[in-house]
Structure formats: C-alpha cells, structure tokens
N, C-alpha and C positions, 0 to 999 in steps of 0.2 A: 421395480416393485410396483404393483398396482395399488389402487386405492379402493377401499370398501367403506361406505358409510352405513352405520348400523343405528336403527331406531328401535327403542324398547318401549313397549306400551305400559300402561299402568299396572296390569297384572304381573308383568315381568319385573317390576320394581316396587312391589307392594310392601315388602318387609326385608329384613336382613338376609334371610336364606335365599330370597330371589336375587338380591344383589350379588350373592356368591355365585349363583348360576350365570348371571350376566358377565361377571369378570372372567369366569372360566371360558365363556363363549368368545369374548373379546381377545383373550390371550391365546386362544386356539389358533388364530390366524393373525400374523403380524401386520397384514394388510388392512385390518380393521382399525382405521386411524381416527375417524370422527364418530362420536357417539351422541345420539340425540335422545334424551330421556323424557318420558311423560311424568306426570305427578303420580304418587302412589295410588294404586287402585284398591279394590276390595281384597282383603285377606281371606275372607270367608263370605258365604252368601248373605249373611245379615249385616255385614260390615258396611261402612260408608266410604266412598272415594274421597280422597283429600280435596279434590276440586269441588265436590258437592259441599263439603264442610266449609270451604273458603267462601262459596256463595252464601251459605247460611251466615257466616261471620259478617259479611257485607250487609245482608238484609237486617241482621240484628242491630248493627251499628247505625244503619239508616233509620231504624225504628226507635232509636234511643234506648235500646235494651242493653244488657250487659253482654257484649259480644265475646268477652273473655271466656265465658262458659263453653262456647263452641271452640274458640281458638285454642283452649287448653287441650282439646282432643288432638288438634293438629300438632301442637307442640310435643305432645306425648309420642306421636307417631315418629317424628323426626329424631327426637332424643333417643328413642328406643333403637332405631337403626344405627345411630352414631355409637351408642354404647355397645351394642352387640358386635359391631364390626371394629370397635376400638379405633375410631377415626379421630384425627387431630383437628379437623376444621371446626372453627368456633361457631357452630350452628346456632347456639343460644343467642349470640350477638345478632345474627340475622333475624332470628325469630323476634327478638326484642324490638329491632328496628321496624319490622313489619307491624307489630302490634301498636307501636307508637304512631305509625303512619295511618293505621285504621282509626285510631282515636282522633287524629287530627282531621280525618275525612279524606278518603281517597276514592278513585274511580272504581267501578266494578271490574273493569279489565285489569287494573293493577292488582287487586287482591286475588282475582282468578288466576293470574299468571304466576303467583308466588309458589304454587305447588311444583311446577316444573323448575323454577328458579332454585328452590331449596334442594330438590332432588338432584339437580345438576351439580350443586356445590358438594353434596355428599359423594356423588359418583365420581366426580373429578378427583377428590381426595383418595377415594378407594382405588381408583385405577392408576393414580399418579399421572393424570393427564392435566393439561391446562384447562382453565374454565373460561369460556368466552360467552359474554352476555349478548343474546340476540337483539337486544334493544339498540345495539350499536351496529348491527349488520342487516337486520330485516326491517324494511321500511314500508309504511303505508302513507298514502296521500291523506290530506285533511278530511276527505269524505269517507275514509276507511278502506279505500281500494288498495289492494296490494300492489306495490311498485316493484315489479319483478326485475326490471333492468337495472335500476339503481341498486337494489339488493344484490343482484348477481355481481355487479362491478365491485362494490365495496367488500362483499364477503369473499370473492375470489382473491382479492389482494390480501385480505387478512389471513385467509387460510394458507396462502403461499408462504407466510412467515411462521406459521404454527403447525408443525407436522402432526401433532396429536392433541385432540381437544374434545371436551364435552361441551355441547351447545344445547341448552334447554329448548324444548319444543314449545309450540302453541302461541308464542307472542313475538312482537317486535315493537316498533315505536312509530308515532307520527312525527312530523317535522319539528315540533317543539320539544321532542324527547319524551312525550307522554306515552306510557305503555298502551299498546293496542294488541288485542288478541284475534286470532282466527276463530271460526266457529268451533264448537265442541268437537274433539277428535283432531284438532288442527296440528297436533304434533306430527302426524303423518305428513302434512304439508311441509312442515319445517324440515323433516328429514329429507324429503325430495329436493327442497331448495338447496340444502347443504350438498347433496350429491351432485346437483348440476353445477354448483359454484366451484367445487374442487375437481370436477371432471372425473368423477368416480367410475370405476369399471363396473361396479354393481351397487345397488342400494338394497340392503337387507332390512326388512321390516319384521321385527321379532314380536310375536304376540302370544296368545294362548291357544292357537289352533294350528293344525298342520296345513295351512294354505287353504285354497278353495276346494270345494267339493262340486261334483257335477250337478248337484241339485240340493235342495233343502233337506237335511237329514231328518227333520221333523216330519216331512212328507214321505220320504223314501229312506227308511233306516238302512244304514250300511252303504250310503251313496259313495261312489268311488271318488278318489281324489283327482284333481286336475294337475298334471305335472307341468305342462307348458300351455300358456295362453297368451294371445297377443293383446296389446293395449286396446285395440278396437273391439275384440271380443269381450274384454273386461268391461268396457264402457256399456256394451249392450246388456250384459248380465247384471252389472251393479245398478244400472238404471231400473231394472226390474226387481230389485230388492236383494240381490246376492251380494251383500255388503260385508267386506272384511276391511277394506281400506276406506279412508275418507276419500270421497269422489274427486275432490280438487287436488289430492296429492298425486294423481297420475300425471297431471299436465307438465310439471317441470322436468321430470325424468323422461317422459315420453318425448318432449321437445328436444331434449339433449341426446336421445337415443340410448339411454342407460337402462338396462334391464333391472327389474325389481324382483327380489326373492322374498316371498312370505314364509317365515319360519316360526317354529314353536320353541319358545324358551325352555319349556319343560321337557321337550323331546328334541334336543339339538341334533341328534343323529338322523332325524327325518329331513329329507331334502326339500320338502315343502313344495310351493308352486313358484315357477319362474314366469314372470310377466315380461314378454319380449316386445321389442320395438317393431320387428318385422317377422316374417315367416321363419320358422326354425326347421332345421334338418331332422329334428327329432320326430319320428312318426307318431301320429295320433292313432291309438288303437281303435278309436270309434269315429264314426262319421261326424257326430256332433261333439262339441266341446262341453256344452252344458245346457240346462234348461231351467228357467226361472220365471216366476209370475208374480203379479201384484194386483191386489183388489183396489176398488175405489175409483173406477172410471165410468164416464157416461159417453154415449155415442149420439151426437147430434146428426140426424140423417135428413138431408134436404133432397127432395125429388122434384124434377121438372122436366117435362117432355122437351126434347131438343136442347137440353142444357148445354151440350157440347158445342152448339152453334152460337150460343149467346156470349158475345165477347164481354169479359169482365165479371162473369157470374161468380167464379171462385173468389175473385178479389173482394166482391161485395160481402160474401159470407164471412171471409176472414176479417173484413173491416168491422163487421158487427162484433166478432169475437174480440178484436183488439179494443174497440171502443168501451167495452165493458170490463177491461182489465184482465182478460183471460189469456192464457197461453195454451196452444194446442199441442197434443202429444203425438198424434198420428193423423194422417190425412188420406185414407183409402177412398178411391173414387171409381165410378163407373160412367157409362155414356150419359145416363140421365140421372145419376145419383152422386151426391157428394156427401161424404161422412167426415165429421170432425170429432176426434176423440179428445175429451177434456177431463180434467180432474173433477170428480163429483163434488168434492168439498168446495172447490172454487166456483163451480157452476150454480150450486143450490141457491145462494143468496140472490142471484141475478137471473135465474132461469126464465121467469116471465118476461123480463125486459129483453133478454136475448131472443126469445121466440118472436116478440113483437118487432124487434129491429130487423131480424132476418126476413120476416114477412114483408116489412115495409121496403126493404132494399131489393129483394129478389122475386117477390110474388110467386113462391113455389106452388106446385100442385099439392104437395104434402110436406109436412115437417114433423118429425117424430123424435123423441128423445128416449133412449134406452138407458136406464140406470142399472146399478148393481152388476156392473161388468168387470171382468178380470182380463188382463192382457198377459199372455204367456209368450215369452221369447225362447225359441229354440235356436241356439247359436252354434256356429262351427265353421271354421275356415275350410274344412274338408267337404262341406256340402256341395259346393260348386263343382267338384270333381266326381260326384257320385250321383248319376242319374237315378231318378226315382225316389229321391229323399222326401220330397213333398208328398208323394203318393203314400209312402210308408207312414209319414206323420199323420195324415188324415185317416188312414186305415186304423192306426192305433187309437185315435180319438173316437172313431166309430165303434171300435171294439169295446172301448170304455164307456159307451153310451153317452158321449158328450156331444152336444149340439154346438157347432161353430157359428158364432154370430158375426164375426169379422175376420178377414184375411188380409194381411199386408206383408209384402216381401220387397225389400229394397233391391235396387239394380245390382248391388255388389254380391247378392246372394249369401251374405254373411249370416243373416238371420231370417227366420220366418216368424211373423207375429200372428197370433190368433186371439180373437176375443171370444170369451165364453162367459156364461153366467157365473156369478161369484160362487154359487153352491157347487159348481163343477170344477173349480180351480184345482183342488188336490187330486181328483180323479184324473183330470187331464194331464197333470205333470207326471203322475205315476204311470199312466199309459204310454206317454212319450218316452219316458226313461226305460220302461220295460222293453219297448220296441228297439231302441238303439243301443242299450247298454247291457242289459241282462244277458248272460251267457247261457 
C-alpha cells in the first residue's frame, strides 16, 4: 500500500458540510493516511476567517479590551461544527483552556495557531484518526528558522508508529516548547513536511480551485488548466504571481522527489494539476506551460564605454545594491550596459543614495532608472525543443502593440522574461497567450 498525505485548506474545512466532503475524499482512497487541516476559512464572501478572528482576539487582549466579544465568534464556529456532525470530542474544554490562556497573556503565535489545532481535534474525531500535535514534531531554532532535519527525524519516527493521523498545519515549536508559526498560508508547508517525513507517494493539496491555470483568468477569461508542471516551472510562475501554493511548501516535497497534486475539494472528480519532480512522459499540448506577470519593478541601467574590459565593474554595481539593503531580481547585461532589476517599493526610499553610490564606485557615462515596469515570464519545458519560440513571442507582443523594455533568457531556456510598461502588462499577457494557446 502506498501513502498519500492530504492537506485541506480553510475553505475546505469552513463548516460542517465541508467536513463531510473532506471525509468522503479521505475515505475514497485508503492510501490517504495523514491529513493536515487548516483553520476554518470563510463560509461566504462577507464572513471572516477564524485565523483573522484569532488575531483580533490577541490584539483586543493586548489592548486591555474584552477579547471575549471576538472569541465568542470563534467558539460559535467550532461548536456549530461539533453539533452538526454529532462529534464526541470535548471541544468546549479546549476552547475554555485557550480562553484562559489568552486571559493570562499568551504569544501571538500561540493564539494564531489554535485555529488549526481546534480544527484538527474535530477532524480527527470525525475521521476516527489519531491526533498528533505538531508542536512535538515540527521544530524551529530560537531565531525562528525552521529546523528541517530535526523535524524530519522526529516526525519520521513518530509517523512510523501511527498509521493514520490528523496533524494540524501552520505551527510547531521552538526548543523551550513555545508555539511558533510559519507565515500565513503555512499549512501548505506543514503538509509538505509530513509528506517528506512519511515518504509519501504523493502529496495532495486540496483547496477551492482546480489546480493551476495557464494564466490569470482575470486577464484571459477561460484560461486553460495546466495538467502537469515541473517544480522548476512552478517556481518561475509562482514568483511572477501565479500563486496557488505557499512558495516555501514546494521545497520539502521537491527535495524528496514527491509529486504534488493540487485538487478542488468541491470538485473531487477533477484531476487538478500534478507538480512533478522531473520531466513527465505526459505530452504538453502547447509549447509553453504558462505565462504570468507582476508589476512593481524598476530597472537601474548603467552604461559605460568599454565596460566589458573593466575588471570588477559588475561587482561594484552590485556592491552599491547590497550596501543599501536591496536584493536584485534580474541582471540583464550588454557589452557596455548593465541593468539591475529591483523592486520599486524597496528602491524608492534609497533611490538618491543608490544613484550617488553607483556614480562614486563606477563613474558611468550614464545612469538611468526606469520605474513603472512589469516583468512577464513565459515558461515552458517544451520551449527548448521548439525552434522559433522567441520569434513567436516577440511577434505576438508587436501585434499587441507592446513595447519591450527588457529581455532576459536563462541558459536553461525554461523561461523568457520581458519587461514592459505597467500599462501594457495585460495586453502583453493576452497577446502571448493568444499566440501559443488559442486554437
């Protein structure tokens, strides 16, 4: 028998009827042995996520206000789920304990983690699975850095003794036992950690979408789904804003060579998107896998005659970037030109200092900064095997009347990056999609 780890997001566990869908999915395949739940999400558009309510509870307590006004909403959510599913777990006792801890004074991470903790208790009862508290298996260093190897060693040993369990997402503990959380969306990371620890055959991440689409449906209505994508392609697309998974959740399963399947709790018959460790035998019907873009970049362009002959020129430019606490996104260069792409939000407070520092270090002929830039990534493992892909891409941009301000292609030929004005972002994405995908 293989092992499947399943993670369910907040929308998948927002109320009793969603719990029923989750149990049906788990029972559909006996290999689904470890379940990682998020805290209850929104039940309707105007609703509040339980995690948001927990943060409000903490802030009210810190301000000396009556936090029970907010906490009562949380209590009501869990009591309603217990009642409607006729569960036996004494969730009232756990709610009372949490309320008492808040009154005494607890950390923000502790209160934020209780959404997953309580949902895990309910789900374990509902499924008839063991409940394992991640504070005993997921560890952080004192500075908050995730301790992956200690976690994997301890969790692997524990899971070897427990064949079926619910393990809440989002949190673990530091060495003194104090609760510590990942960033928001961290239940995705927890699920991947469990998958690695138990040597899962596949990690299923259940949410409220049918996997990844080839581009943003708000820009291209009816965008086609991606059935198979590699982790490297996912990294390129998610960096440019095509986010379904928490970015850090890719690493543990990628490292272990475990595929991830993004599925929709509300449409379990849909196969979703498979994220693979390596190349699949499944044919890609299109040259590209997807196209995504993101606004908010600036291009620092440094020009100097005979730059290529000046030893250390590039290092000096990057030294100035580093000294002012900036990280660079891309680094397209020419013989006499070096461009550094940085976040506009990071650059703006130190722009004048950066210009002066680069001028002092490199004495360039010209130094210009272009703001209001968007970067578009056209990604696909099939591009390397299809001559003329770049020509088609730039022809599509020309046809869409988009002026290209920057071009950058890595040696792997996995992606082609272009920089365009912010106002041209959507037209550029539509043009590229039409060229490669529309039939």
